[in-house]
C-alpha positions as CSV (number, residue, x, y, z in Angstrom):
1,M,118.4,100.2,110.7
2,N,118.0,96.6,109.5
3,N,117.8,97.4,105.8
4,T,119.3,95.1,103.1
5,N,120.6,95.8,99.6
6,N,118.7,95.0,96.4
7,N,121.2,92.2,95.5
8,N,120.2,88.9,93.9
9,T,121.3,87.0,97.0
10,N,119.9,88.1,100.4
11,P,121.2,87.0,103.8
12,H,117.6,86.8,105.1
13,S,116.4,84.4,102.4
14,N,115.9,80.6,102.6
15,K,115.1,81.0,106.3
16,K,111.9,80.4,108.2
17,W,110.5,83.5,109.8
18,K,107.9,83.5,112.6
19,T,106.2,86.5,111.0
20,V,106.5,88.0,107.5
21,I,104.7,91.2,106.4
22,I,104.1,91.9,102.7
23,G,103.8,95.7,102.1
24,T,104.5,98.9,104.0
25,G,102.4,102.0,104.2
26,P,100.5,102.8,107.4
27,A,99.1,99.3,107.7
28,G,102.4,97.4,107.1
29,Y,104.5,99.7,109.2
30,T,102.0,99.6,112.1
31,A,101.8,95.8,111.9
32,A,105.6,95.8,112.0
33,I,105.7,98.1,115.1
34,Y,103.3,96.0,117.0
35,S,104.7,92.6,116.1
36,S,108.3,93.6,116.7
37,R,107.4,95.0,120.1
38,A,105.9,91.5,120.8
39,N,109.4,90.1,120.1
40,L,108.2,88.4,116.8
41,N,111.1,90.0,114.9
42,P,109.1,90.4,111.6
43,L,110.5,90.5,108.1
44,V,108.9,93.2,105.9
45,F,109.0,93.3,102.1
46,E,108.9,97.0,101.1
47,G,107.7,96.5,97.5
48,N,108.2,98.8,94.6
49,Q,106.8,101.8,96.5
50,P,108.1,101.8,100.1
51,G,105.7,103.7,102.3
52,G,102.7,103.2,99.9
53,Q,100.4,105.9,98.5
54,L,101.3,108.4,101.2
55,T,104.7,108.8,99.8
56,L,103.0,110.4,96.8
57,T,101.1,113.0,98.9
58,T,102.2,116.3,100.3
59,L,100.7,117.6,103.6
60,V,98.7,115.1,105.7
61,E,96.5,117.1,108.1
62,N,94.1,114.4,109.4
63,F,96.5,111.9,111.0
64,P,96.2,112.3,114.8
65,G,99.1,113.8,116.7
66,Y,100.2,116.4,114.1
67,P,98.3,119.6,114.8
68,E,100.2,121.4,112.0
69,G,100.1,118.4,109.7
70,I,103.0,116.4,108.4
71,M,104.3,115.6,105.0
72,G,103.3,112.1,103.8
73,P,106.8,110.8,103.0
74,E,108.0,112.1,106.5
75,L,105.2,110.3,108.3
76,M,106.0,107.0,106.5
77,E,109.7,107.4,107.2
78,N,109.0,108.0,110.9
79,M,106.9,104.8,111.0
80,K,109.6,102.8,109.3
81,K,112.2,104.1,111.8
82,Q,110.0,103.2,114.7
83,A,109.5,99.7,113.4
84,S,113.2,99.3,112.8
85,H,114.0,100.5,116.3
86,F,112.0,97.6,117.8
87,G,113.7,95.0,115.6
88,T,111.9,94.8,112.3
89,T,114.0,93.6,109.3
90,F,113.3,95.3,106.0
91,V,114.0,93.8,102.5
92,Q,113.9,96.1,99.5
93,D,112.2,93.6,97.2
94,S,108.8,92.8,95.8
95,V,106.8,89.6,96.3
96,V,105.8,88.0,93.0
97,D,104.5,84.6,94.2
98,V,103.5,82.8,97.3
99,D,102.5,79.2,98.2
100,L,99.9,79.3,100.9
101,S,98.9,75.6,100.5
102,K,101.0,74.4,103.4
103,K,103.2,75.7,106.2
104,P,105.6,77.2,106.3
105,F,104.3,79.5,103.7
106,K,106.7,80.1,100.8
107,I,107.3,83.5,99.5
108,I,109.2,84.2,96.2
109,T,110.4,87.7,95.3
110,Q,111.2,89.7,92.2
111,N,115.0,89.1,92.8
112,G,114.4,85.3,92.7
113,N,114.9,84.7,96.4
114,Q,112.6,82.6,98.5
115,Y,111.6,83.0,102.1
116,F,109.5,80.9,104.5
117,A,107.0,82.2,107.1
118,E,105.0,80.6,109.9
119,T,102.5,83.4,109.8
120,L,101.8,86.1,107.2
121,I,100.4,89.6,107.2
122,I,99.4,90.9,103.8
123,A,99.5,94.7,103.7
124,S,100.2,95.2,100.0
125,G,97.7,98.0,99.6
126,A,95.7,99.2,96.5
127,D,96.6,101.6,93.7
128,A,94.3,104.3,92.5
129,K,93.3,104.0,88.9
130,F,94.7,106.7,86.6
131,L,93.9,108.0,83.2
132,N,97.4,107.5,81.9
133,L,97.8,111.1,80.9
134,E,101.2,112.9,80.7
135,G,102.5,114.2,84.0
136,E,99.8,112.5,86.2
137,K,102.1,111.0,88.8
138,E,104.2,114.1,89.1
139,L,101.1,116.3,89.7
140,I,99.9,114.2,92.6
141,G,99.7,116.6,95.6
142,R,100.1,119.6,93.2
143,G,96.4,119.9,92.2
144,L,95.7,116.3,91.3
145,S,94.4,114.0,94.0
146,T,92.9,110.5,94.3
147,C,91.5,111.1,97.8
148,A,88.7,113.6,98.4
149,T,88.6,113.1,102.2
150,C,92.3,113.7,102.4
151,D,92.6,116.7,100.2
152,G,89.2,118.3,99.8
153,F,89.9,120.8,102.6
154,F,92.6,122.4,100.5
155,Y,90.1,123.7,97.9
156,R,88.0,126.0,100.0
157,N,86.2,128.5,97.7
158,K,87.8,127.0,94.6
159,I,86.7,125.3,91.4
160,V,87.3,121.5,91.2
161,H,86.7,118.9,88.6
162,V,86.0,115.2,89.5
163,V,86.4,112.3,87.1
164,G,84.1,109.3,87.5
165,G,80.5,108.2,87.4
166,G,80.1,105.7,90.3
167,D,79.2,106.0,93.9
168,T,82.8,107.0,94.9
169,A,82.8,109.9,92.4
170,L,79.5,111.2,93.7
171,E,80.4,110.8,97.3
172,D,83.7,112.5,96.7
173,S,82.0,115.4,94.9
174,I,79.4,115.9,97.6
175,F,82.2,115.9,100.2
176,I,84.2,118.4,98.3
177,T,81.2,120.8,98.0
178,K,81.7,121.4,101.8
179,F,84.7,123.4,100.8
180,A,84.8,124.2,97.1
181,K,82.5,126.8,95.5
182,K,81.9,124.7,92.4
183,V,82.4,121.0,91.5
184,Y,82.2,119.7,88.0
185,I,81.8,115.9,87.5
186,I,83.2,114.6,84.2
187,H,81.7,111.3,83.0
188,R,82.3,109.3,79.8
189,R,78.6,108.5,79.4
190,D,75.3,110.4,79.6
191,E,74.1,108.4,82.6
192,L,75.7,107.5,85.9
193,R,76.6,104.1,87.3
194,A,76.1,105.3,90.9
195,S,73.1,104.2,93.0
196,K,69.9,106.1,92.6
197,I,70.1,107.7,96.0
198,M,73.6,109.0,95.4
199,Q,72.5,110.3,92.0
200,E,69.6,112.2,93.6
201,K,71.9,113.7,96.2
202,A,74.4,114.9,93.6
203,K,71.9,116.2,91.1
204,S,70.1,118.2,93.8
205,N,73.3,119.8,95.1
206,P,73.5,123.3,93.7
207,K,77.3,123.3,93.7
208,I,77.5,120.3,91.4
209,E,77.3,120.3,87.6
210,F,77.8,117.4,85.2
211,I,79.9,117.3,82.0
212,W,78.5,114.4,80.1
213,N,80.0,112.1,77.4
214,S,83.4,113.6,78.0
215,T,86.9,112.6,79.1
216,I,90.1,114.4,79.9
217,T,92.9,114.3,77.3
218,K,95.4,116.6,78.9
219,I,96.2,118.2,82.3
220,L,97.3,121.8,82.1
221,H,99.7,123.0,84.7
222,D,102.5,125.5,85.5
223,T,105.2,125.4,88.1
224,A,102.7,125.7,90.9
225,G,100.6,122.7,89.7
226,V,97.3,122.0,88.0
227,N,95.6,125.0,86.5
228,G,93.4,123.5,83.8
229,I,92.3,120.5,81.8
230,T,91.5,119.7,78.2
231,V,88.1,118.0,78.0
232,Y,87.1,116.0,74.9
233,N,83.4,115.4,74.1
234,L,83.0,111.9,72.8
235,K,79.8,112.7,70.9
236,T,80.7,115.9,69.2
237,G,84.4,115.3,68.8
238,T,85.3,118.7,70.1
239,S,87.7,119.7,72.8
240,E,87.8,122.6,75.2
241,N,90.2,123.9,77.8
242,R,88.7,124.4,81.2
243,A,90.3,126.3,84.1
244,T,90.4,124.4,87.4
245,D,92.0,124.7,90.8
246,G,92.0,121.0,91.4
247,L,91.4,117.7,89.7
248,F,90.2,114.5,91.5
249,Y,90.2,111.0,90.1
250,A,87.4,108.9,91.5
251,I,87.5,105.9,89.1
252,G,88.4,103.2,91.5
253,H,91.3,101.4,93.1
254,I,93.1,98.2,92.1
255,P,94.1,96.0,95.1
256,N,97.6,94.6,94.9
257,T,96.7,90.9,95.0
258,S,98.0,89.5,91.7
259,F,100.9,87.8,93.5
260,L,98.4,85.7,95.5
261,K,97.3,84.0,92.3
262,G,93.8,83.0,93.5
263,Q,95.0,81.3,96.7
264,I,93.0,83.5,99.1
265,E,89.4,84.5,99.2
266,L,88.6,87.9,97.6
267,N,85.4,89.9,97.3
268,S,83.7,90.9,94.1
269,E,86.0,93.9,93.7
270,G,89.2,91.9,94.2
271,F,89.9,93.0,97.7
272,I,91.0,90.4,100.3
273,K,88.1,89.2,102.5
274,A,89.1,89.6,106.2
275,N,86.9,89.4,109.3
276,N,86.8,91.9,112.1
277,R,90.0,90.5,113.6
278,Q,91.8,90.7,110.2
279,Y,91.8,86.9,109.7
280,T,91.6,85.7,106.1
281,N,90.2,82.3,105.1
282,I,93.7,80.7,105.4
283,D,94.9,79.7,108.8
284,G,97.8,81.9,109.9
285,V,97.3,84.5,107.2
286,F,96.0,88.0,108.1
287,A,95.3,91.1,106.0
288,C,95.2,94.8,106.8
289,G,95.1,98.2,105.1
290,D,93.7,99.1,101.7
291,V,94.2,95.6,100.3
292,Q,91.2,94.5,102.3
293,D,89.4,97.9,102.7
294,S,87.7,99.5,99.7
295,F,85.5,101.7,101.9
296,Y,87.6,103.9,104.2
297,R,91.0,104.0,102.5
298,Q,92.5,106.3,105.2
299,A,95.9,106.3,106.7
300,I,94.5,106.1,110.2
301,T,92.1,103.2,109.5
302,A,94.9,101.4,107.7
303,A,97.2,101.9,110.7
304,G,94.4,100.7,113.0
305,S,93.9,97.5,111.0
306,G,97.7,96.9,111.0
307,A,97.7,97.0,114.8
308,M,94.7,94.7,114.9
309,A,96.3,92.2,112.5
310,A,99.5,92.1,114.6
311,I,97.7,91.6,117.8
312,A,95.5,88.9,116.3
313,L,98.6,87.2,114.9
314,E,100.4,87.3,118.3
315,R,97.4,85.7,120.0
316,Y,97.2,83.1,117.2
317,L,100.8,82.1,117.8
318,E,100.2,81.9,121.6
319,A,97.4,79.5,121.1
320,L,99.4,77.1,119.0
């Protein structure tokens, strides 16, 4: 496997690479598999969380080819091994700055190394917003989730609480009602930010109930995972403990684009704008996965966009 150590000096730095991929996860790994099979010998920066958000999940049941499901970390490790098998080079470092004003593109990492790329695929992903409560990250996959379409199935005939007040929170809640017997939506205000049509759908759903003017101050759990929450009412100043089988955060995602420093076109939510062939507004720069997708946010769609980006990049190079 072409892994490198996290030293200050890296044997792969100060070189010009035909293709560099920033980020891993399903998008980055798939882009690496496709571009390496095209003999482009890509260099991949793994970032602070190699494998992306799926490394924080447990059982993945909706990725094709695994009828019994597969653990998220195992799926990501398999993808990495496949990319490495075809000639991908991995660097265990994070990108902190880029210069996209001219070619070759310059990439600067956390360890102070610089790299040069003829073409670039950005697959840096997006991070779910958290409430910054004690034990949150450790409880992901153990009763706490940030993806209703990924994990809603596990809560058949159970009680679930959802945090949020926008379209995502209501869409997630409605989806979860296909499985759960009751869904409580916790919102900080006494009115929703979601679109009127989504509000009507949620409010008319007999399985959904709202907890207004409230926030969660503590997640209760045992060795098996989440079993309750402490809810604080912002108007009355009172708290109550509520039993729950599952807790879903639906308060948005933050795309990992800070290292781009305004050099690439983003949409109003901060996600990279990419066309249906994964081209960005900068010649030779492509984007895939959650960093350019605020709608689907699924492993399979991220992988698909990674394949698209790599194929588009290959054809771009052929046309030069």
